[in-house]
PAMARVEX-8143 format. One record per residue (C-alpha): residue number from 1; residue in one letter; x, y, z. Coordinates in steps of 0.1 Angstrom, whole numbers, plus 5000, padded with zeros to 4 digits. Example, Ala and Ser with C-alpha at 12.3 -4.5 7.8 and 13.67 -1.06 7.14 Angstrom:
2
   pos   code      x      y      z
     1      A   5123   4955   5078
     2      S   5137   4989   5071
END
This chain:
540
   pos   code      x      y      z
     1      M   5084   5040   4744
     2      N   5064   5035   4775
     3      I   5039   5057   4792
     4      I   5063   5068   4819
     5      L   5088   5081   4793
     6      A   5060   5097   4773
     7      H   5047   5115   4805
     8      N   5083   5126   4814
     9      E   5088   5138   4778
    10      I   5057   5161   4780
    11      S   5067   5174   4814
    12      N   5102   5182   4803
    13      W   5090   5198   4771
    14      L   5067   5220   4792
    15      S   5094   5230   4816
    16      N   5117   5240   4787
    17      R   5090   5260   4771
    18      I   5083   5279   4803
    19      L   5120   5286   4808
    20      Q   5123   5297   4772
    21      L   5093   5320   4771
    22      Y   5093   5334   4806
    23      G   5127   5326   4822
    24      L   5109   5306   4850
    25      D   5121   5273   4864
    26      D   5087   5259   4872
    27      E   5078   5222   4872
    28      P   5043   5219   4857
    29      E   5019   5192   4868
    30      V   5008   5169   4840
    31      L   4977   5148   4848
    32      E   4952   5125   4832
    33      P   4920   5146   4824
    34      E   4888   5135   4842
    35      N   4870   5136   4809
    36      P   4887   5115   4782
    37      Q   4874   5137   4754
    38      F   4902   5162   4764
    39      G   4929   5138   4754
    40      D   4955   5117   4773
    41      F   4971   5144   4795
    42      T   4963   5179   4806
    43      T   4980   5207   4826
    44      N   4968   5238   4843
    45      V   5002   5254   4843
    46      A   4989   5285   4825
    47      F   4968   5293   4856
    48      Q   4998   5288   4878
    49      L   5019   5312   4857
    50      A   4992   5339   4852
    51      K   5002   5361   4882
    52      K   5039   5357   4876
    53      V   5039   5368   4840
    54      R   5008   5390   4842
    55      K   4990   5375   4814
    56      A   4957   5357   4810
    57      P   4959   5319   4812
    58      L   4944   5315   4778
    59      S   4971   5337   4763
    60      I   4999   5318   4781
    61      A   4985   5284   4771
    62      E   4984   5294   4734
    63      E   5020   5308   4736
    64      I   5033   5275   4751
    65      V   5018   5253   4724
    66      N   5029   5276   4696
    67      S   5060   5254   4690
    68      D   5071   5220   4678
    69      L   5055   5194   4701
    70      P   5072   5164   4717
    71      E   5075   5134   4693
    72      C   5051   5113   4714
    73      I   5023   5138   4709
    74      K   4998   5138   4681
    75      G   4984   5172   4690
    76      A   4978   5198   4717
    77      D   4948   5220   4721
    78      V   4939   5247   4745
    79      T   4905   5247   4763
    80      A   4897   5276   4786
    81      G   4933   5280   4795
    82      Y   4941   5242   4800
    83      I   4965   5225   4777
    84      N   4954   5191   4765
    85      F   4977   5166   4749
    86      S   4968   5135   4728
    87      L   4994   5108   4723
    88      S   5002   5097   4688
    89      N   4986   5065   4675
    90      D   5021   5050   4670
    91      V   5030   5055   4706
    92      I   4998   5041   4719
    93      S   5001   5010   4697
    94      S   5038   5006   4707
    95      I   5029   5007   4744
    96      I   5001   4981   4741
    97      R   5023   4959   4719
    98      N   5051   4961   4744
    99      L   5026   4951   4772
   100      L   5016   4920   4753
   101      S   5052   4911   4742
   102      N   5069   4918   4775
   103      P   5044   4916   4804
   104      D   5072   4912   4830
   105      D   5089   4944   4818
   106      W   5055   4961   4818
   107      R   5051   4953   4855
   108      K   5084   4967   4865
   109      L   5088   5005   4864
   110      H   5122   5019   4859
   111      T   5133   5049   4881
   112      E   5165   5069   4882
   113      K   5159   5076   4918
   114      A   5157   5041   4933
   115      K   5159   5041   4971
   116      K   5165   5015   4998
   117      I   5132   5015   5016
   118      Q   5119   4997   5047
   119      V   5082   4992   5054
   120      E   5073   4982   5089
   121      F   5038   4972   5096
   122      V   5015   4951   5118
   123      S   5041   4947   5146
   124      A   5013   4934   5169
   125      N   5020   4924   5205
   126      P   5025   4886   5207
   127      T   4997   4883   5233
   128      G   4970   4866   5212
   129      P   4957   4858   5177
   130      L   4960   4886   5152
   131      N   4927   4905   5148
   132      I   4911   4924   5120
   133      V   4930   4956   5128
   134      S   4962   4937   5122
   135      A   4946   4922   5091
   136      R   4940   4957   5076
   137      A   4976   4967   5085
   138      A   4988   4935   5068
   139      A   4969   4941   5036
   140      V   4979   4978   5034
   141      G   5015   4973   5044
   142      S   5022   4944   5021
   143      T   5005   4961   4991
   144      M   5024   4993   4997
   145      A   5057   4973   4997
   146      N   5046   4956   4964
   147      I   5038   4990   4949
   148      L   5072   5005   4960
   149      E   5091   4975   4947
   150      S   5072   4976   4914
   151      A   5081   5013   4911
   152      G   5117   5003   4911
   153      H   5128   5006   4947
   154      N   5147   4981   4969
   155      V   5121   4972   4996
   156      T   5125   4954   5029
   157      T   5095   4945   5050
   158      E   5098   4942   5088
   159      F   5077   4931   5118
   160      L   5089   4945   5152
   161      L   5083   4917   5176
   162      N   5074   4932   5210
   163      D   5086   4903   5229
   164      T   5094   4921   5262
   165      G   5077   4947   5285
   166      N   5046   4950   5306
   167      Q   5022   4934   5281
   168      I   5044   4902   5280
   169      H   5046   4902   5318
   170      L   5008   4904   5319
   171      L   5005   4876   5293
   172      D   5029   4853   5314
   173      N   5008   4859   5346
   174      S   4975   4853   5328
   175      F   4988   4821   5312
   176      E   5003   4807   5344
   177      A   4970   4815   5362
   178      R   4950   4796   5337
   179      I   4974   4766   5340
   180      A   4970   4767   5378
   181      Q   4932   4769   5375
   182      I   4930   4739   5351
   183      K   4951   4719   5376
   184      G   4926   4727   5403
   185      N   4946   4754   5421
   186      E   4934   4788   5430
   187      A   4948   4816   5409
   188      T   4937   4850   5397
   189      I   4943   4866   5364
   190      P   4956   4902   5367
   191      E   4929   4928   5363
   192      N   4946   4942   5332
   193      G   4957   4907   5321
   194      Y   4943   4886   5293
   195      H   4910   4869   5301
   196      G   4901   4854   5268
   197      E   4891   4818   5262
   198      Y   4921   4815   5239
   199      I   4945   4817   5269
   200      K   4926   4788   5286
   201      D   4929   4768   5254
   202      Y   4966   4774   5252
   203      A   4970   4764   5289
   204      A   4952   4731   5283
   205      E   4974   4724   5253
   206      Y   5005   4732   5274
   207      I   4995   4708   5301
   208      E   4985   4681   5277
   209      S   5019   4684   5258
   210      G   5038   4675   5290
   211      T   5066   4698   5279
   212      H   5094   4709   5302
   213      V   5096   4743   5284
   214      K   5090   4772   5308
   215      P   5054   4785   5305
   216      E   5066   4821   5296
   217      K   5088   4808   5268
   218      W   5062   4783   5255
   219      I   5034   4808   5253
   220      L   5055   4835   5235
   221      N   5068   4810   5210
   222      K   5033   4796   5205
   223      I   5016   4829   5198
   224      T   5044   4842   5176
   225      S   5044   4810   5155
   226      E   5007   4812   5150
   227      Q   5009   4849   5141
   228      K   5035   4841   5114
   229      Q   5012   4813   5101
   230      S   4982   4836   5099
   231      L   5002   4863   5081
   232      E   5015   4838   5055
   233      K   4980   4825   5050
   234      F   4969   4861   5044
   235      R   4997   4864   5018
   236      T   5018   4887   5039
   237      H   5055   4880   5041
   238      F   5081   4897   5063
   239      D   5118   4898   5053
   240      V   5128   4906   5089
   241      W   5113   4897   5123
   242      F   5131   4921   5147
   243      S   5132   4912   5184
   244      E   5128   4941   5208
   245      K   5142   4919   5236
   246      K   5175   4914   5218
   247      F   5176   4950   5208
   248      R   5173   4961   5244
   249      R   5203   4941   5252
   250      S   5225   4953   5223
   251      G   5237   4986   5239
   252      K   5221   5006   5211
   253      I   5197   5024   5234
   254      E   5224   5036   5257
   255      S   5243   5049   5227
   256      I   5213   5069   5215
   257      I   5207   5085   5249
   258      Q   5243   5096   5249
   259      R   5240   5110   5214
   260      L   5209   5130   5223
   261      E   5226   5143   5254
   262      S   5257   5153   5234
   263      L   5235   5172   5209
   264      G   5220   5192   5238
   265      T   5185   5179   5232
   266      T   5179   5165   5267
   267      Y   5175   5179   5302
   268      E   5167   5167   5337
   269      R   5135   5174   5355
   270      D   5118   5156   5385
   271      K   5146   5131   5384
   272      A   5137   5121   5349
   273      T   5155   5126   5315
   274      W   5134   5146   5290
   275      F   5138   5151   5253
   276      A   5134   5187   5242
   277      A   5110   5179   5213
   278      S   5095   5214   5212
   279      K   5128   5226   5198
   280      F   5122   5206   5166
   281      N   5084   5209   5164
   282      S   5067   5238   5183
   283      N   5034   5219   5182
   284      I   5044   5191   5204
   285      K   5055   5189   5241
   286      D   5087   5176   5255
   287      F   5086   5140   5266
   288      V   5103   5116   5290
   289      L   5131   5094   5278
   290      I   5142   5079   5311
   291      K   5117   5077   5339
   292      S   5125   5088   5375
   293      D   5131   5052   5385
   294      G   5157   5048   5358
   295      E   5135   5027   5335
   296      W   5136   5035   5298
   297      A   5104   5050   5284
   298      Y   5088   5033   5254
   299      G   5096   5064   5233
   300      L   5134   5061   5239
   301      V   5134   5025   5228
   302      D   5115   5034   5196
   303      I   5138   5063   5189
   304      A   5168   5040   5191
   305      Y   5151   5013   5170
   306      H   5143   5038   5142
   307      A   5177   5054   5143
   308      N   5192   5019   5139
   309      K   5173   5016   5106
   310      F   5191   5046   5091
   311      E   5225   5045   5108
   312      E   5233   5008   5108
   313      R   5210   4993   5082
   314      G   5213   5020   5057
   315      F   5177   5027   5047
   316      D   5171   5059   5027
   317      K   5135   5060   5037
   318      V   5114   5042   5063
   319      Y   5076   5040   5064
   320      T   5061   5028   5096
   321      I   5024   5020   5098
   322      L   5008   5026   5133
   323      G   4973   5026   5147
   324      P   4950   5056   5153
   325      D   4961   5060   5189
   326      H   4997   5069   5178
   327      Y   4993   5104   5165
   328      G   5013   5119   5194
   329      H   5039   5092   5191
   330      R   5043   5099   5154
   331      D   5051   5135   5160
   332      R   5076   5127   5188
   333      L   5094   5101   5166
   334      E   5097   5124   5136
   335      A   5110   5152   5159
   336      S   5136   5128   5174
   337      M   5148   5117   5139
   338      K   5152   5154   5130
   339      A   5174   5159   5160
   340      L   5195   5129   5150
   341      G   5200   5142   5115
   342      H   5175   5120   5097
   343      E   5149   5147   5089
   344      D   5123   5136   5063
   345      K   5137   5101   5062
   346      L   5110   5086   5085
   347      K   5073   5088   5077
   348      I   5048   5075   5101
   349      L   5015   5065   5085
   350      I   4984   5063   5106
   351      L   4960   5035   5098
   352      Q   4925   5040   5110
   353      Q   4902   5017   5129
   354      V   4881   4989   5114
   355      N   4844   4982   5124
   356      I   4830   4949   5115
   357      I   4794   4952   5103
   358      E   4770   4922   5100
   359      G   4736   4932   5088
   360      S   4729   4964   5106
   361      E   4749   4956   5137
   362      K   4785   4965   5147
   363      V   4805   4937   5162
   364      K   4822   4947   5195
   365      M   4857   4935   5201
   366      S   4882   4933   5230
   367      K   4913   4912   5230
   368      R   4917   4912   5268
   369      A   4881   4900   5273
   370      G   4885   4875   5245
   371      K   4857   4890   5223
   372      I   4876   4893   5191
   373      I   4873   4884   5154
   374      T   4906   4870   5145
   375      M   4924   4873   5112
   376      D   4920   4835   5107
   377      E   4883   4837   5114
   378      L   4878   4865   5088
   379      I   4898   4845   5062
   380      D   4877   4814   5068
   381      D   4845   4834   5066
   382      V   4850   4857   5035
   383      G   4883   4844   5020
   384      V   4917   4861   5016
   385      D   4908   4879   4983
   386      A   4877   4896   4996
   387      A   4893   4905   5029
   388      R   4923   4921   5013
   389      F   4903   4939   4987
   390      F   4879   4954   5012
   391      F   4907   4965   5035
   392      L   4925   4982   5005
   393      A   4895   4998   4988
   394      R   4894   5027   5013
   395      R   4921   5052   5021
   396      M   4941   5041   5051
   397      E   4935   5074   5068
   398      A   4897   5067   5068
   399      H   4877   5046   5092
   400      L   4865   5014   5075
   401      D   4832   4997   5080
   402      F   4838   4961   5068
   403      D   4805   4947   5056
   404      L   4807   4909   5062
   405      N   4776   4901   5041
   406      L   4789   4920   5011
   407      A   4823   4904   5014
   408      R   4806   4870   5014
   409      D   4786   4877   4983
   410      T   4796   4859   4951
   411      S   4779   4881   4926
   412      D   4790   4913   4908
   413      V   4778   4935   4937
   414      N   4809   4923   4955
   415      P   4837   4945   4940
   416      V   4865   4920   4942
   417      Y   4843   4893   4925
   418      Y   4834   4919   4898
   419      V   4871   4926   4891
   420      Q   4881   4889   4891
   421      Y   4852   4881   4869
   422      A   4864   4905   4843
   423      H   4898   4887   4842
   424      A   4881   4853   4841
   425      R   4858   4864   4813
   426      I   4887   4876   4792
   427      R   4906   4843   4798
   428      S   4875   4825   4786
   429      I   4873   4847   4754
   430      L   4910   4841   4747
   431      K   4906   4803   4751
   432      F   4876   4804   4727
   433      A   4896   4824   4702
   434      E   4925   4800   4705
   435      N   4903   4771   4696
   436      K   4894   4790   4664
   437      G   4930   4795   4655
   438      L   4934   4831   4669
   439      K   4961   4829   4695
   440      V   4971   4865   4705
   441      E   5006   4855   4717
   442      E   5015   4843   4682
   443      K   5001   4873   4663
   444      I   5011   4903   4684
   445      N   5029   4920   4655
   446      D   4999   4915   4632
   447      I   4975   4933   4655
   448      K   4961   4965   4639
   449      F   4952   4987   4668
   450      E   4941   5015   4644
   451      L   4910   4993   4637
   452      A   4899   5002   4673
   453      I   4876   5031   4665
   454      E   4846   5025   4688
   455      P   4845   5048   4719
   456      E   4845   5018   4743
   457      E   4877   5004   4726
   458      I   4895   5037   4726
   459      L   4886   5043   4763
   460      L   4899   5008   4773
   461      I   4932   5013   4754
   462      R   4938   5047   4770
   463      K   4930   5034   4804
   464      T   4952   5004   4800
   465      I   4984   5023   4790
   466      K   4979   5047   4820
   467      F   4981   5020   4847
   468      P   5019   5023   4852
   469      L   5013   5060   4861
   470      V   4987   5049   4887
   471      V   5013   5026   4902
   472      R   5039   5053   4902
   473      N   5016   5078   4917
   474      A   5005   5053   4944
   475      S   5042   5048   4953
   476      I   5047   5086   4956
   477      I   5016   5093   4977
   478      L   5017   5059   4995
   479      G   4981   5053   4983
   480      A   4975   5016   4982
   481      H   4938   5024   4977
   482      L   4945   5038   4942
   483      I   4949   5002   4928
   484      P   4915   4988   4938
   485      F   4899   5022   4928
   486      F   4914   5018   4894
   487      L   4905   4982   4890
   488      I   4869   4987   4898
   489      E   4865   5015   4873
   490      Y   4886   4996   4847
   491      S   4865   4965   4851
   492      K   4834   4985   4845
   493      L   4849   4998   4812
   494      F   4857   4963   4801
   495      H   4822   4949   4810
   496      N   4807   4978   4791
   497      F   4829   4971   4760
   498      Y   4821   4934   4761
   499      T   4783   4941   4764
   500      K   4783   4964   4733
   501      H   4809   4947   4710
   502      R   4815   4912   4699
   503      V   4851   4903   4704
   504      V   4855   4873   4681
   505      G   4834   4877   4650
   506      E   4836   4872   4612
   507      N   4862   4899   4606
   508      R   4894   4882   4617
   509      E   4915   4914   4617
   510      L   4890   4932   4639
   511      S   4887   4901   4661
   512      L   4925   4900   4665
   513      T   4925   4937   4675
   514      R   4898   4932   4701
   515      L   4915   4901   4714
   516      G   4947   4921   4717
   517      I   4929   4948   4737
   518      S   4912   4922   4759
   519      A   4945   4904   4766
   520      A   4961   4937   4776
   521      V   4932   4944   4799
   522      A   4935   4909   4815
   523      D   4973   4914   4821
   524      T   4967   4948   4836
   525      I   4940   4935   4860
   526      R   4964   4906   4868
   527      W   4992   4931   4877
   528      G   4968   4952   4898
   529      L   4954   4923   4917
   530      C   4989   4908   4922
   531      L   5000   4941   4938
   532      C   4971   4937   4962
   533      G   4980   4901   4970
   534      I   4948   4889   4954
   535      S   4944   4859   4931
   536      T   4934   4861   4895
   537      P   4913   4830   4886
   538      N   4910   4820   4850
   539      Q   4874   4808   4855
   540      M   4846   4815   4880
END
């Protein structure tokens, strides 16, 4: 038995009872109650059924539980119309024991609906060092991929390399101007070009190298290579680096425009080709696919690129993370996928802006002007662990004020330090116990979890066995923030338990029980931090 099976068993039992009693095919929502005194799971299904069956919620709830309960349940009670379920002690002990015996299995959820999923994120223009906005996208995207994979899906991560287009043209001109200036020649950087000092540094390096590689090729390779290094340093790996330049030459874009024309979704106006987006979403306007001068619009290329993911690479679902200036593009892309027969397969996720705060001041940034905080600078300043945790500990849809001073702090006021310290403290306790002849790994079957009767112990156990449900929920709602949210609360529970109760004492049976609980907590924290790409030190 595991918590996912137990949760499913309760849900199925409720569905069958509703069908049996009222002939309704409803799917009740089974959640963890906010107050643990109401048991392990709760449902408000009686309120949802009240109008349909014309009965009071309390009466409906009492009718539902007036039956044999699922085997995993110790009891069910009704409180003000809510049905609360408590898991049996045997099931709880079995789940904890399985966690300790098979931690690898514990970290892999099994699903009957596994999908082939692609997560595309960062995809920054190769025009300079990655900045903190890309760092937030890297933390969120890689964590989301980890969560989806842990939930049982086949996940591929991808970076779209924007290695062609106007921004690359401006980069080339800016770079060549800097080279000319260093050589003592007059040259002007384009007004909308890249004026940062980093371009001057690259130009000096290019001249010093004495290479015969053309400047435009050298600078693109240089920046792309450094971006890859920065991402790897930030514990962000991409399975695929997809070249836009190669894609533009593949003939796929011409094929897509022909498809859209054959489907009757395009029309001509002002010598341009338009996509009739309003046919598929009345809230958005039609937009240009091919400009009046015959040049492809950015939207057309992106439509073809995303269609390729489904039609040639076979993904069941694609999640693309874009910045806050892409709301309109999101709607246009999703409408175009609907037109091509891929409705609901693509979900565009909007990641909000990051503000860097130091003291009481906001740091202003501009890549073109060269006033940026790079990903590498942030890592060197606060470390990978703090940076990733701070980026993740807020919903991606919300603006983030990144407090540099708090991230630098090495006390328990820093949330990532607080969580890591809980893990390190447990490892220290386990080492201490091992020196006294109490090694949890060798005595898993001897642990008597029924000895855990203190409120803090019970709360820790219940919270521990629920973590797979948190991971599964995060995979469903695409909420990477749920993991750090859980870890912060969870670590508080452990620190509270540790403060009030001695883990290793005179009573060896009770000591072994508390060591088992502590080991399970450490492994759960480790899993959560690993999902976030954050280290789990054994000592601090």
